C-alpha positions, 0 to 999 in steps of 0.5 A: 726873060722869056715872059717879057719877050712873049709880051713884046711879041703879043703887044709891041707895035713895030712902027718901022725898022728903027721904032717899036711902040711899047706903049701897051706894057712900058710906055703908057700903060704898065703891066704891074705884075711884069714890071715887079718881075723885071724889078726882081730880075734887075735886083737879083743881077746887081744884088752883090754890087752894094747899090745904094741908089737907083737913077732912072730918067722920067717917065718911062723908066720910073715903074721898072726903076721903082720895082728894082728899088723896092726889092733892093730896099734902096732910094729911087731918083729920077733925072727930071726932064723938065724944070719947075719952079722948086728945082734946085738951081744948083742941080746937075744938068745935061742936055740930051737929044731924044730919039723917039721924041725927036727933040733935045731936052735938059735933064737934071738930078739935085746935088741932095739926092746923088753923091760921092758916097753912092754906088748907083744902078742906072735903070731905063726902059729902052736904049737905041742911040744911048743919048740919054743914057750917056747924059745920065751917066755923066751926071752920075760921074759929076756927082762923084757917085760910082756907076755900078752898072746899067740895066735895061728893059729892051736893048736895040742891039741894031743901034749903037747905044749899049754897045757904046756903053760896053765899050767904056767898060760899063756893065749893061744888063738887058732883059730883052735884046732885039736884033732887028725890026725888019719885015714889021716883026721883032727879032730877038738876039 
């Protein structure tokens, strides 16, 4: 998506050779028109896969996953990062480290919203090392649902997350692939 790449060039902030801050368009402030375009793109890529649910992780994955869910006419389920008083005590749960937050959290999905009858499209904002993605995929597998693919807005190709998923036979579709963040600049693959 050239429009996404242009927005990343204009609004992304390279923090280091490992970290790209996308707060102006994806992680703090949302560009609604761009988000809907990204949702349409994912819907088109997975239109023939019989998707019955879209799954993401709160919170940065929600807008794009929602846009794709609207386009595909299916429910969106997001894995919660915090347990609430009303949380399902029997929820699917996985402990995952966060590359950008530098912490380990539990992510959970209620058994009520994910089951063996589902064909799931997993959508997220960025994949670096892929720890959160691996946790969500484990939850999908434990539910008995079928994972049809993983859609990610930004793939950091210089980190192993997406390539590890591909090696496991998971279909990964990225809207923008970043080769490196060297010299304080974004270099696309």
